N, CA and C atoms as an extended XYZ file, in Angstrom:
606
Properties=species:S:1:pos:R:3:atomname:S:1:resname:S:1:resid:I:1 pbc="F F F"
N         0.833       -1.174        0.000 N   MET     1
C         0.000        0.000        0.000 CA  MET     1
C         0.881        1.242        0.000 C   MET     1
N         0.577        2.179       -0.874 N   ILE     2
C         1.376        3.395       -0.967 CA  ILE     2
C         0.852        4.401        0.037 C   ILE     2
N         1.750        4.997        0.818 N   GLY     3
C         1.354        6.021        1.778 CA  GLY     3
C         0.511        5.453        2.896 C   GLY     3
N         1.138        4.812        3.881 N   THR     4
C         0.405        4.130        4.942 CA  THR     4
C        -0.174        5.062        5.992 C   THR     4
N         0.301        6.312        6.074 N   GLY     5
C        -0.227        7.248        7.070 CA  GLY     5
C        -1.415        8.016        6.520 C   GLY     5
N        -1.976        8.876        7.382 N   LYS     6
C        -3.075        9.722        6.942 CA  LYS     6
C        -2.534       10.800        6.019 C   LYS     6
N        -3.257       11.061        4.953 N   ILE     7
C        -2.862       12.133        4.042 CA  ILE     7
C        -3.553       13.404        4.495 C   ILE     7
N        -2.759       14.412        4.776 N   LYS     8
C        -3.300       15.680        5.249 CA  LYS     8
C        -4.025       16.375        4.103 C   LYS     8
N        -5.241       16.811        4.353 N   GLN     9
C        -6.035       17.525        3.350 CA  GLN     9
C        -5.797       19.019        3.506 C   GLN     9
N        -5.614       19.713        2.394 N   TYR    10
C        -5.381       21.150        2.403 CA  TYR    10
C        -6.568       21.845        1.749 C   TYR    10
N        -7.149       22.802        2.460 N   ALA    11
C        -8.305       23.533        1.946 CA  ALA    11
C        -7.887       24.522        0.867 C   ALA    11
N        -6.652       24.970        0.902 N   ASN    12
C        -6.182       26.007        0.006 CA  ASN    12
C        -4.850       25.579       -0.598 C   ASN    12
N        -4.646       25.849       -1.856 N   VAL    13
C        -3.393       25.479       -2.516 CA  VAL    13
C        -2.201       26.181       -1.868 C   VAL    13
N        -2.413       27.352       -1.277 N   LEU    14
C        -1.317       28.077       -0.629 CA  LEU    14
C        -0.839       27.387        0.631 C   LEU    14
N        -1.646       26.484        1.186 N   ASP    15
C        -1.268       25.793        2.398 CA  ASP    15
C        -0.479       24.505        2.140 C   ASP    15
N        -0.419       24.071        0.890 N   LYS    16
C         0.326       22.845        0.566 CA  LYS    16
C         1.812       23.073        0.804 C   LYS    16
N         2.546       22.026        1.190 N   PRO    17
C         3.969       22.198        1.499 CA  PRO    17
C         4.787       22.531        0.260 C   PRO    17
N         5.862       23.305        0.493 N   LEU    18
C         6.781       23.649       -0.594 CA  LEU    18
C         7.822       22.559       -0.808 C   LEU    18
N         8.011       21.689        0.142 N   GLY    19
C         9.012       20.634        0.003 CA  GLY    19
C        10.357       21.098        0.502 C   GLY    19
N        10.481       21.330        1.797 N   LYS    20
C        11.718       21.830        2.384 CA  LYS    20
C        12.640       20.701        2.829 C   LYS    20
N        12.348       19.506        2.427 N   GLY    21
C        13.178       18.381        2.830 CA  GLY    21
C        12.395       17.361        3.640 C   GLY    21
N        11.353       17.790        4.352 N   LYS    22
C        10.504       16.860        5.092 CA  LYS    22
C         9.318       16.507        4.216 C   LYS    22
N         8.927       15.270        4.260 N   GLN    23
C         7.761       14.850        3.496 CA  GLN    23
C         6.521       15.011        4.363 C   GLN    23
N         5.676       15.976        4.017 N   GLU    24
C         4.447       16.181        4.770 CA  GLU    24
C         3.305       15.377        4.175 C   GLU    24
N         3.466       14.948        2.919 N   VAL    25
C         2.454       14.123        2.275 CA  VAL    25
C         3.105       12.782        1.998 C   VAL    25
N         2.812       11.751        2.823 N   PRO    26
C         3.530       10.478        2.730 CA  PRO    26
C         3.459        9.802        1.375 C   PRO    26
N         2.377        9.986        0.619 N   SER    27
C         2.239        9.253       -0.636 CA  SER    27
C         3.043        9.869       -1.771 C   SER    27
N         3.620       11.048       -1.543 N   LEU    28
C         4.407       11.694       -2.589 CA  LEU    28
C         5.888       11.551       -2.285 C   LEU    28
N         6.651       11.283       -3.308 N   SER    29
C         8.096       11.248       -3.092 CA  SER    29
C         8.601       12.683       -3.063 C   SER    29
N         9.756       12.890       -2.461 N   LEU    30
C        10.332       14.231       -2.381 CA  LEU    30
C        10.567       14.799       -3.767 C   LEU    30
N        10.956       13.959       -4.709 N   ALA    31
C        11.228       14.419       -6.070 CA  ALA    31
C         9.980       14.990       -6.734 C   ALA    31
N         8.807       14.515       -6.342 N   SER    32
C         7.590       14.996       -6.981 CA  SER    32
C         7.192       16.393       -6.505 C   SER    32
N         7.861       16.905       -5.466 N   LEU    33
C         7.561       18.231       -4.970 CA  LEU    33
C         8.330       19.314       -5.725 C   LEU    33
N         9.219       18.932       -6.612 N   PHE    34
C        10.027       19.879       -7.357 CA  PHE    34
C         9.718       19.779       -8.847 C   PHE    34
N        10.024       20.852       -9.565 N   VAL    35
C         9.825       20.876      -11.013 CA  VAL    35
C        11.035       20.245      -11.674 C   VAL    35
N        10.805       19.420      -12.667 N   SER    36
C        11.897       18.799      -13.408 CA  SER    36
C        12.739       19.878      -14.089 C   SER    36
N        14.049       19.735      -13.987 N   LEU    37
C        14.957       20.705      -14.599 CA  LEU    37
C        14.790       20.735      -16.115 C   LEU    37
N        14.604       19.580      -16.725 N   SER    38
C        14.428       19.545      -18.181 CA  SER    38
C        13.106       20.193      -18.592 C   SER    38
N        12.061       20.024      -17.779 N   ALA    39
C        10.779       20.678      -18.078 CA  ALA    39
C        10.904       22.187      -17.959 C   ALA    39
N        11.597       22.652      -16.904 N   PHE    40
C        11.812       24.085      -16.754 CA  PHE    40
C        12.620       24.639      -17.924 C   PHE    40
N        13.706       23.938      -18.294 N   ALA    41
C        14.555       24.399      -19.397 CA  ALA    41
C        13.750       24.510      -20.685 C   ALA    41
N        12.898       23.519      -20.948 N   PHE    42
C        12.070       23.551      -22.154 CA  PHE    42
C        11.098       24.722      -22.126 C   PHE    42
N        10.395       24.896      -21.012 N   LEU    43
C         9.417       25.980      -20.910 CA  LEU    43
C        10.077       27.352      -20.989 C   LEU    43
N        11.222       27.495      -20.336 N   PHE    44
C        11.904       28.787      -20.381 CA  PHE    44
C        12.414       29.085      -21.788 C   PHE    44
N        12.935       28.064      -22.456 N   SER    45
C        13.380       28.225      -23.846 CA  SER    45
C        12.224       28.665      -24.735 C   SER    45
N        11.062       28.056      -24.539 N   GLU    46
C         9.871       28.446      -25.313 CA  GLU    46
C         9.450       29.879      -25.007 C   GLU    46
N         9.549       30.271      -23.741 N   LEU    47
C         9.224       31.651      -23.354 CA  LEU    47
C        10.130       32.643      -24.084 C   LEU    47
N        11.420       32.336      -24.116 N   VAL    48
C        12.382       33.217      -24.796 CA  VAL    48
C        12.103       33.246      -26.295 C   VAL    48
N        11.907       32.079      -26.905 N   GLN    49
C        11.663       32.022      -28.353 CA  GLN    49
C        10.375       32.733      -28.753 C   GLN    49
N         9.314       32.547      -27.966 N   TYR    50
C         8.055       33.211      -28.279 CA  TYR    50
C         8.218       34.734      -28.208 C   TYR    50
N         8.813       35.215      -27.121 N   ASN    51
C         8.992       36.664      -26.973 CA  ASN    51
C         9.925       37.231      -28.023 C   ASN    51
N        10.875       36.423      -28.473 N   GLN    52
C        11.803       36.871      -29.513 CA  GLN    52
C        11.058       37.178      -30.813 C   GLN    52
N         9.986       36.443      -31.103 N   THR    53
C         9.213       36.681      -32.326 CA  THR    53
C         8.317       37.908      -32.208 C   THR    53
N         8.139       38.420      -30.994 N   GLN    54
C         7.222       39.541      -30.757 CA  GLN    54
C         7.921       40.896      -30.663 C   GLN    54
N         9.242       40.926      -30.757 N   VAL    55
C         9.988       42.171      -30.547 CA  VAL    55
C        10.910       42.466      -31.727 C   VAL    55
N        11.423       43.703      -31.733 N   ASP    56
C        12.321       44.135      -32.808 CA  ASP    56
C        13.777       44.205      -32.387 C   ASP    56
N        14.041       44.282      -31.092 N   ASN    57
C        15.436       44.388      -30.655 CA  ASN    57
C        15.647       43.694      -29.303 C   ASN    57
N        16.906       43.612      -28.886 N   ILE    58
C        17.283       42.892      -27.667 CA  ILE    58
C        16.723       43.571      -26.425 C   ILE    58
N        16.719       44.883      -26.412 N   SER    59
C        16.212       45.624      -25.262 CA  SER    59
C        14.741       45.297      -24.998 C   SER    59
N        13.937       45.232      -26.049 N   GLU    60
C        12.521       44.888      -25.903 CA  GLU    60
C        12.355       43.451      -25.406 C   GLU    60
N        13.203       42.545      -25.890 N   LEU    61
C        13.141       41.146      -25.458 CA  LEU    61
C        13.443       41.036      -23.967 C   LEU    61
N        14.486       41.736      -23.518 N   GLU    62
C        14.834       41.707      -22.095 CA  GLU    62
C        13.721       42.327      -21.254 C   GLU    62
N        13.069       43.374      -21.763 N   THR    63
C        11.957       43.999      -21.043 CA  THR    63
C        10.793       43.031      -20.890 C   THR    63
N        10.494       42.278      -21.951 N   ARG    64
C         9.402       41.300      -21.878 CA  ARG    64
C         9.727       40.174      -20.897 C   ARG    64
N        10.975       39.715      -20.887 N   LEU    65
C        11.376       38.687      -19.923 CA  LEU    65
C        11.309       39.228      -18.493 C   LEU    65
N        11.724       40.479      -18.331 N   GLU    66
C        11.661       41.107      -17.009 CA  GLU    66
C        10.211       41.207      -16.536 C   GLU    66
N         9.309       41.569      -17.431 N   ASP    67
C         7.891       41.662      -17.073 CA  ASP    67
C         7.330       40.300      -16.653 C   ASP    67
N         7.729       39.253      -17.362 N   ALA    68
C         7.288       37.897      -17.005 CA  ALA    68
C         7.829       37.519      -15.625 C   ALA    68
N         9.088       37.854      -15.370 N   GLY    69
C         9.691       37.578      -14.070 CA  GLY    69
C         9.057       38.377      -12.951 C   GLY    69
N         8.657       39.621      -13.251 N   TYR    70
C         8.027       40.485      -12.245 CA  TYR    70
C         6.770       39.821      -11.684 C   TYR    70
N         5.955       39.258      -12.570 N   ALA    71
C         4.725       38.584      -12.135 CA  ALA    71
C         5.052       37.390      -11.235 C   ALA    71
N         6.105       36.655      -11.568 N   VAL    72
C         6.528       35.515      -10.737 CA  VAL    72
C         6.975       36.019       -9.367 C   VAL    72
N         7.768       37.086       -9.352 N   GLY    73
C         8.270       37.640       -8.091 CA  GLY    73
C         7.163       38.093       -7.160 C   GLY    73
N         6.150       38.742       -7.723 N   ALA    74
C         5.024       39.210       -6.914 CA  ALA    74
C         4.306       38.028       -6.268 C   ALA    74
N         4.130       36.955       -7.021 N   ARG    75
C         3.430       35.783       -6.489 CA  ARG    75
C         4.283       35.022       -5.466 C   ARG    75
N         5.577       34.943       -5.720 N   VAL    76
C         6.469       34.266       -4.779 CA  VAL    76
C         6.473       35.002       -3.442 C   VAL    76
N         6.514       36.334       -3.484 N   LEU    77
C         6.482       37.116       -2.246 CA  LEU    77
C         5.206       36.835       -1.463 C   LEU    77
N         4.069       36.861       -2.142 N   GLU    78
C         2.795       36.578       -1.477 CA  GLU    78
C         2.794       35.189       -0.844 C   GLU    78
N         3.247       34.213       -1.607 N   LEU    79
C         3.256       32.834       -1.129 CA  LEU    79
C         4.144       32.668        0.097 C   LEU    79
N         5.369       33.196        0.036 N   LEU    80
C         6.311       33.016        1.143 CA  LEU    80
C         5.889       33.802        2.378 C   LEU    80
N         5.350       34.997        2.180 N   CYS    81
C         4.870       35.771        3.335 CA  CYS    81
C         3.684       35.071        3.988 C   CYS    81
N         2.835       34.486        3.188 N   HIS    82
C         1.660       33.781        3.728 CA  HIS    82
C         2.084       32.546        4.513 C   HIS    82
N         3.027       31.805        3.986 N   ARG    83
C         3.414       30.536        4.618 CA  ARG    83
C         4.395       30.701        5.752 C   ARG    83
N         5.457       31.466        5.502 N   ASP    84
C         6.568       31.508        6.453 CA  ASP    84
C         6.474       32.626        7.474 C   ASP    84
N         5.805       33.704        7.138 N   LYS    85
C         5.848       34.869        8.009 CA  LYS    85
C         4.485       35.267        8.555 C   LYS    85
N         3.473       34.447        8.367 N   GLY    86
C         2.154       34.773        8.878 CA  GLY    86
C         1.609       36.079        8.317 C   GLY    86
N         1.785       36.273        7.018 N   ASN    87
C         1.333       37.464        6.283 CA  ASN    87
C         2.050       38.745        6.683 C   ASN    87
N         3.198       38.638        7.336 N   ARG    88
C         4.018       39.815        7.652 CA  ARG    88
C         5.099       39.942        6.592 C   ARG    88
N         5.413       41.179        6.242 N   ARG    89
C         6.456       41.426        5.250 CA  ARG    89
C         7.613       42.167        5.895 C   ARG    89
N         8.762       42.010        5.298 N   GLU    90
C         9.977       42.646        5.803 CA  GLU    90
C         9.877       44.157        5.642 C   GLU    90
N        10.313       44.911        6.650 N   THR    91
C        10.259       46.373        6.600 CA  THR    91
C        11.640       47.020        6.586 C   THR    91
N        12.672       46.219        6.722 N   ARG    92
C        14.041       46.749        6.716 CA  ARG    92
C        14.729       46.408        5.399 C   ARG    92
N        15.551       47.322        4.931 N   LEU    93
C        16.243       47.146        3.655 CA  LEU    93
C        17.132       45.904        3.665 C   LEU    93
N        17.959       45.762        4.691 N   LEU    94
C        18.844       44.591        4.756 CA  LEU    94
C        18.055       43.307        4.962 C   LEU    94
N        16.932       43.410        5.650 N   GLY    95
C        16.081       42.242        5.862 CA  GLY    95
C        15.489       41.727        4.560 C   GLY    95
N        14.992       42.641        3.714 N   ILE    96
C        14.403       42.207        2.433 CA  ILE    96
C        15.479       41.682        1.489 C   ILE    96
N        16.671       42.281        1.532 N   LEU    97
C        17.768       41.782        0.687 CA  LEU    97
C        18.178       40.373        1.107 C   LEU    97
N        18.256       40.153        2.407 N   SER    98
C        18.594       38.822        2.916 CA  SER    98
C        17.506       37.813        2.557 C   SER    98
N        16.244       38.245        2.626 N   PHE    99
C        15.106       37.405        2.265 CA  PHE    99
C        15.202       36.967        0.798 C   PHE    99
N        15.530       37.905       -0.101 N   VAL   100
C        15.674       37.582       -1.532 CA  VAL   100
C        16.865       36.658       -1.745 C   VAL   100
N        18.001       37.020       -1.148 N   HIS   101
C        19.253       36.284       -1.327 CA  HIS   101
C        19.168       34.846       -0.828 C   HIS   101
N        18.431       34.641        0.254 N   SER   102
C        18.378       33.297        0.831 CA  SER   102
C        17.045       32.595        0.577 C   SER   102
N        15.975       33.088        1.160 N   THR   103
C        14.689       32.385        1.112 CA  THR   103
C        14.138       32.271       -0.302 C   THR   103
N        14.028       33.405       -1.003 N   VAL   104
C        13.463       33.389       -2.356 CA  VAL   104
C        14.332       32.549       -3.285 C   VAL   104
N        15.645       32.745       -3.220 N   TRP   105
C        16.568       32.020       -4.098 CA  TRP   105
C        16.473       30.517       -3.854 C   TRP   105
N        16.375       30.141       -2.578 N   LYS   106
C        16.319       28.720       -2.229 CA  LYS   106
C        15.033       28.077       -2.755 C   LYS   106
N        13.915       28.785       -2.647 N   VAL   107
C        12.648       28.249       -3.142 CA  VAL   107
C        12.683       28.120       -4.667 C   VAL   107
N        13.260       29.104       -5.361 N   LEU   108
C        13.264       29.087       -6.823 CA  LEU   108
C        14.360       28.219       -7.426 C   LEU   108
N        15.547       28.266       -6.847 N   PHE   109
C        16.702       27.607       -7.473 CA  PHE   109
C        17.323       26.490       -6.643 C   PHE   109
N        16.746       26.200       -5.475 N   GLY   110
C        17.218       25.078       -4.668 CA  GLY   110
C        18.441       25.351       -3.839 C   GLY   110
N        18.932       26.593       -3.842 N   LYS   111
C        20.109       26.947       -3.047 CA  LYS   111
C        20.137       28.449       -2.818 C   LYS   111
N        20.919       28.864       -1.846 N   VAL   112
C        21.099       30.283       -1.572 CA  VAL   112
C        21.984       30.871       -2.668 C   VAL   112
N        21.774       32.135       -3.029 N   ALA   113
C        22.621       32.791       -4.038 CA  ALA   113
C        24.072       32.804       -3.574 C   ALA   113
N        24.995       32.834       -4.527 N   ASP   114
C        26.419       32.764       -4.190 CA  ASP   114
C        26.881       33.918       -3.313 C   ASP   114
N        26.415       35.149       -3.603 N   SER   115
C        26.840       36.275       -2.765 CA  SER   115
C        25.860       37.432       -2.844 C   SER   115
N        25.854       38.221       -1.782 N   LEU   116
C        25.109       39.470       -1.695 CA  LEU   116
C        26.099       40.516       -1.227 C   LEU   116
N        26.278       41.560       -2.037 N   GLU   117
C        27.274       42.583       -1.720 CA  GLU   117
C        26.676       43.967       -1.880 C   GLU   117
N        27.214       44.904       -1.102 N   LYS   118
C        26.830       46.311       -1.238 CA  LYS   118
C        27.778       46.950       -2.245 C   LYS   118
N        27.228       47.806       -3.117 N   GLY   119
C        28.053       48.490       -4.101 CA  GLY   119
C        29.059       49.401       -3.431 C   GLY   119
N        30.241       49.497       -4.004 N   THR   120
C        31.290       50.332       -3.409 CA  THR   120
C        31.202       51.784       -3.869 C   THR   120
N        30.607       52.014       -5.021 N   GLU   121
C        30.558       53.371       -5.568 CA  GLU   121
C        29.310       54.140       -5.160 C   GLU   121
N        28.188       53.435       -4.937 N   HIS   122
C        26.932       54.101       -4.612 CA  HIS   122
C        26.292       53.444       -3.393 C   HIS   122
N        25.750       54.284       -2.511 N   GLU   123
C        25.109       53.799       -1.288 CA  GLU   123
C        23.828       53.030       -1.559 C   GLU   123
N        23.178       53.307       -2.694 N   ASP   124
C        21.869       52.716       -2.975 CA  ASP   124
C        21.935       51.468       -3.844 C   ASP   124
N        23.128       50.927       -4.075 N   GLU   125
C        23.284       49.760       -4.951 CA  GLU   125
C        23.725       48.516       -4.174 C   GLU   125
N        23.087       47.411       -4.532 N   TYR   126
C        23.450       46.103       -3.985 CA  TYR   126
C        23.533       45.116       -5.142 C   TYR   126
N        24.307       44.048       -4.963 N   MET   127
C        24.488       43.063       -6.023 CA  MET   127
C        24.308       41.652       -5.482 C   MET   127
N        23.526       40.876       -6.198 N   ILE   128
C        23.407       39.448       -5.920 CA  ILE   128
C        24.125       38.746       -7.066 C   ILE   128
N        25.127       37.954       -6.738 N   SER   129
C        25.923       37.287       -7.770 CA  SER   129
C        25.691       35.787       -7.752 C   SER   129
N        25.710       35.220       -8.930 N   GLU   130
C        25.505       33.781       -9.098 CA  GLU   130
C        26.516       33.287      -10.124 C   GLU   130
N        27.276       32.263       -9.745 N   LYS   131
C        28.304       31.728      -10.636 CA  LYS   131
C        27.703       31.197      -11.932 C   LYS   131
N        26.645       30.397      -11.802 N   GLU   132
C        25.982       29.853      -12.988 CA  GLU   132
C        24.473       29.933      -12.781 C   GLU   132
N        23.893       31.015      -13.252 N   LEU   133
C        22.462       31.240      -13.092 CA  LEU   133
C        21.690       30.209      -13.915 C   LEU   133
N        20.699       29.596      -13.307 N   LEU   134
C        19.956       28.509      -13.937 CA  LEU   134
C        19.388       28.882      -15.306 C   LEU   134
N        18.868       30.093      -15.461 N   VAL   135
C        18.242       30.474      -16.735 CA  VAL   135
C        19.262       30.645      -17.858 C   VAL   135
N        20.522       30.765      -17.532 N   ASN   136
C        21.563       30.889      -18.570 CA  ASN   136
C        22.158       29.541      -18.957 C   ASN   136
N        21.873       28.522      -18.176 N   ARG   137
C        22.539       27.233      -18.353 CA  ARG   137
C        22.206       26.551      -19.676 C   ARG   137
N        20.977       26.665      -20.137 N   PHE   138
C        20.553       25.905      -21.310 CA  PHE   138
C        20.246       26.777      -22.530 C   PHE   138
N        20.599       28.036      -22.477 N   ILE   139
C        20.310       28.942      -23.582 CA  ILE   139
C        21.629       29.309      -24.257 C   ILE   139
N        21.704       29.070      -25.564 N   SER   140
C        22.871       29.523      -26.317 CA  SER   140
C        22.467       30.784      -27.081 C   SER   140
N        23.280       31.809      -26.942 N   ILE   141
C        22.955       33.107      -27.531 CA  ILE   141
C        23.718       33.279      -28.832 C   ILE   141
N        23.004       33.539      -29.938 N   PRO   142
C        23.677       33.769      -31.216 CA  PRO   142
C        24.559       35.017      -31.157 C   PRO   142
N        25.566       35.075      -32.002 N   LYS   143
C        26.503       36.197      -31.980 CA  LYS   143
C        25.823       37.524      -32.297 C   LYS   143
N        24.773       37.492      -33.117 N   ASP   144
C        24.103       38.751      -33.457 CA  ASP   144
C        23.276       39.291      -32.285 C   ASP   144
N        23.130       38.503      -31.223 N   MET   145
C        22.418       38.946      -30.018 CA  MET   145
C        23.385       38.995      -28.848 C   MET   145
N        24.596       39.430      -29.103 N   GLY   146
C        25.688       39.371      -28.136 CA  GLY   146
C        25.422       39.933      -26.761 C   GLY   146
N        24.631       41.003      -26.646 N   THR   147
C        24.416       41.621      -25.339 CA  THR   147
C        23.181       41.080      -24.618 C   THR   147
N        22.457       40.178      -25.242 N   PHE   148
C        21.237       39.636      -24.630 CA  PHE   148
C        21.563       38.826      -23.381 C   PHE   148
N        20.760       39.012      -22.332 N   HIS   149
C        20.982       38.312      -21.071 CA  HIS   149
C        19.660       37.733      -20.563 C   HIS   149
N        19.581       36.404      -20.494 N   CYS   150
C        18.372       35.730      -19.987 CA  CYS   150
C        18.137       36.034      -18.514 C   CYS   150
N        19.157       36.523      -17.845 N   GLY   151
C        19.022       36.897      -16.443 CA  GLY   151
C        18.018       38.019      -16.230 C   GLY   151
N        17.563       38.655      -17.319 N   ALA   152
C        16.528       39.687      -17.201 CA  ALA   152
C        15.280       39.101      -16.552 C   ALA   152
N        15.013       37.822      -16.797 N   PHE   153
C        13.871       37.147      -16.176 CA  PHE   153
C        14.032       37.115      -14.651 C   PHE   153
N        15.218       36.750      -14.187 N   VAL   154
C        15.492       36.692      -12.748 CA  VAL   154
C        15.510       38.102      -12.159 C   VAL   154
N        16.043       39.072      -12.911 N   ALA   155
C        16.010       40.466      -12.455 CA  ALA   155
C        14.563       40.909      -12.254 C   ALA   155
N        13.685       40.477      -13.140 N   GLY   156
C        12.265       40.785      -12.998 CA  GLY   156
C        11.666       40.153      -11.755 C   GLY   156
N        12.074       38.922      -11.456 N   ILE   157
C        11.597       38.254      -10.234 CA  ILE   157
C        12.010       39.061       -9.005 C   ILE   157
N        13.287       39.456       -8.962 N   VAL   158
C        13.796       40.224       -7.826 CA  VAL   158
C        13.051       41.554       -7.720 C   VAL   158
N        12.847       42.224       -8.845 N   LYS   159
C        12.117       43.496       -8.848 CA  LYS   159
C        10.684       43.297       -8.356 C   LYS   159
N        10.028       42.227       -8.785 N   GLY   160
C         8.674       41.935       -8.345 CA  GLY   160
C         8.591       41.739       -6.843 C   GLY   160
N         9.563       41.035       -6.275 N   VAL   161
C         9.592       40.819       -4.826 CA  VAL   161
C         9.805       42.143       -4.104 C   VAL   161
N        10.818       42.901       -4.541 N   LEU   162
C        11.162       44.149       -3.850 CA  LEU   162
C        10.045       45.184       -3.929 C   LEU   162
N         9.522       45.424       -5.133 N   GLU   163
C         8.502       46.464       -5.280 CA  GLU   163
C         7.212       46.109       -4.553 C   GLU   163
N         6.823       44.851       -4.573 N   ASN   164
C         5.604       44.455       -3.882 CA  ASN   164
C         5.788       44.407       -2.367 C   ASN   164
N         7.023       44.425       -1.917 N   ALA   165
C         7.308       44.513       -0.481 CA  ALA   165
C         7.477       45.968       -0.044 C   ALA   165
N         7.391       46.905       -0.994 N   GLY   166
C         7.494       48.326       -0.666 CA  GLY   166
C         8.888       48.906       -0.798 C   GLY   166
N         9.747       48.258       -1.593 N   PHE   167
C        11.102       48.738       -1.815 CA  PHE   167
C        11.339       48.946       -3.314 C   PHE   167
N        10.834       50.046       -3.893 N   PRO   168
C        11.000       50.253       -5.334 CA  PRO   168
C        12.475       50.310       -5.732 C   PRO   168
N        12.783       49.663       -6.847 N   ALA   169
C        14.174       49.589       -7.292 CA  ALA   169
C        14.235       49.328       -8.788 C   ALA   169
N        15.359       49.707       -9.376 N   VAL   170
C        15.672       49.319      -10.753 CA  VAL   170
C        16.585       48.112      -10.631 C   VAL   170
N        16.207       47.014      -11.277 N   VAL   171
C        16.972       45.768      -11.156 CA  VAL   171
C        17.380       45.313      -12.549 C   VAL   171
N        18.670       45.084      -12.745 N   THR   172
C        19.187       44.657      -14.048 CA  THR   172
C        20.143       43.487      -13.877 C   THR   172
N        20.303       42.719      -14.947 N   ALA   173
C        21.216       41.569      -14.935 CA  ALA   173
C        22.415       41.871      -15.824 C   ALA   173
N        23.597       41.487      -15.367 N   HIS   174
C        24.834       41.758      -16.111 CA  HIS   174
C        25.764       40.547      -16.044 C   HIS   174
N        26.515       40.345      -17.125 N   PHE   175
C        27.597       39.352      -17.108 CA  PHE   175
C        28.840       40.038      -16.561 C   PHE   175
N        29.542       39.355      -15.664 N   VAL   176
C        30.794       39.864      -15.114 CA  VAL   176
C        31.867       38.808      -15.358 C   VAL   176
N        32.898       39.138      -16.168 N   PRO   177
C        33.947       38.142      -16.430 CA  PRO   177
C        34.710       37.776      -15.150 C   PRO   177
N        35.044       36.510      -15.037 N   VAL   178
C        35.794       36.016      -13.883 CA  VAL   178
C        37.122       35.477      -14.394 C   VAL   178
N        38.202       35.963      -13.798 N   GLU   179
C        39.538       35.563      -14.244 CA  GLU   179
C        39.748       34.060      -14.060 C   GLU   179
N        40.191       33.408      -15.108 N   GLY   180
C        40.469       31.977      -15.057 CA  GLY   180
C        39.275       31.093      -15.353 C   GLY   180
N        38.119       31.694      -15.647 N   GLN   181
C        36.940       30.896      -15.971 CA  GLN   181
C        36.419       31.279      -17.345 C   GLN   181
N        35.937       30.272      -18.061 N   GLN   182
C        35.451       30.478      -19.416 CA  GLN   182
C        34.141       31.255      -19.430 C   GLN   182
N        33.235       30.904      -18.523 N   ARG   183
C        31.922       31.552      -18.489 CA  ARG   183
C        31.909       32.673      -17.450 C   ARG   183
N        31.304       33.813      -17.787 N   PRO   184
C        31.197       34.891      -16.798 CA  PRO   184
C        30.120       34.580      -15.771 C   PRO   184
N        30.220       35.200      -14.609 N   ARG   185
C        29.163       35.038      -13.614 CA  ARG   185
C        28.081       36.083      -13.892 C   ARG   185
N        26.913       35.866      -13.326 N   THR   186
C        25.808       36.804      -13.492 CA  THR   186
C        25.654       37.614      -12.214 C   THR   186
N        25.539       38.918      -12.384 N   THR   187
C        25.291       39.806      -11.249 CA  THR   187
C        23.954       40.494      -11.462 C   THR   187
N        23.092       40.384      -10.470 N   ILE   188
C        21.815       41.090      -10.470 CA  ILE   188
C        22.059       42.381       -9.696 C   ILE   188
N        22.053       43.508      -10.414 N   LEU   189
C        22.326       44.815       -9.813 CA  LEU   189
C        21.015       45.450       -9.380 C   LEU   189
N        20.940       45.810       -8.094 N   ILE   190
C        19.733       46.401       -7.513 CA  ILE   190
C        20.057       47.834       -7.131 C   ILE   190
N        19.382       48.782       -7.770 N   LYS   191
C        19.553       50.200       -7.442 CA  LYS   191
C        18.234       50.701       -6.873 C   LYS   191
N        18.226       50.943       -5.568 N   PHE   192
C        16.992       51.336       -4.895 CA  PHE   192
C        16.604       52.758       -5.239 C   PHE   192
N        15.288       52.999       -5.232 N   ALA   193
C        14.767       54.339       -5.488 CA  ALA   193
C        15.226       55.276       -4.368 C   ALA   193
N        15.303       56.554       -4.704 N   GLU   194
C        15.818       57.552       -3.764 CA  GLU   194
C        15.012       57.598       -2.466 C   GLU   194
N        13.683       57.425       -2.559 N   GLU   195
C        12.862       57.508       -1.346 CA  GLU   195
C        13.156       56.387       -0.369 C   GLU   195
N        13.579       55.221       -0.871 N   VAL   196
C        13.921       54.111        0.022 CA  VAL   196
C        15.157       54.467        0.833 C   VAL   196
N        16.144       55.049        0.171 N   VAL   197
C        17.391       55.417        0.848 CA  VAL   197
C        17.179       56.636        1.734 C   VAL   197
N        16.436       57.658        1.240 N   CYS   198
C        16.209       58.896        2.000 CA  CYS   198
C        15.405       58.675        3.271 C   CYS   198
N        14.446       57.773        3.214 N   LEU   199
C        13.616       57.509        4.391 CA  LEU   199
C        14.361       56.705        5.445 C   LEU   199
N        15.537       56.218        5.052 N   GLY   200
C        16.315       55.436        6.007 CA  GLY   200
C        15.637       54.134        6.357 C   GLY   200
N        15.000       53.521        5.350 N   VAL   201
C        14.290       52.257        5.591 CA  VAL   201
C        15.279       51.202        6.053 C   VAL   201
N        16.527       51.268        5.558 N   GLY   202
C        17.523       50.288        5.950 CA  GLY   202
C        18.010       50.576        7.304 C   GLY   202
């Protein structure tokens, strides 16, 4: 017999477990709580290809990917605040950055981001760096689209989380070359709006 214990019934889809390592539903394997990497790669590739047919230049394509990511970020924030924080949201600048760097990243990509750093040149800039961002792993960029960055989707997710938490920001994705490595790392640059810094939210 599969699943010998009682199966917990959930009245709302938001109450179902995210799969943090413990099996709350005995009849499901842990692997079934996660999205297949090949399925994600296929769907993301289709998202990029579809949007590519709808635009005239790389900037418009990145904007469309960012918009798609923004919607994901807004929903992820709602879901995590509902489940983990009892509908409370972070009110401190460093708190929301830590939340994105650790909690959001872990739910979306299965691990904490490689680093979170404060910009050295500007007080209102922060950077989340990832050695090999998942959305870049399976996409090959033609030479005629040299500056295109699939990380715009992830930048949109981060922007969606921050803005819906009350921290307006401009969020962009950039390749940063790393000495001794063939592939550059991805840096998500977060530049907070002036009112966030002026109000001393951090």
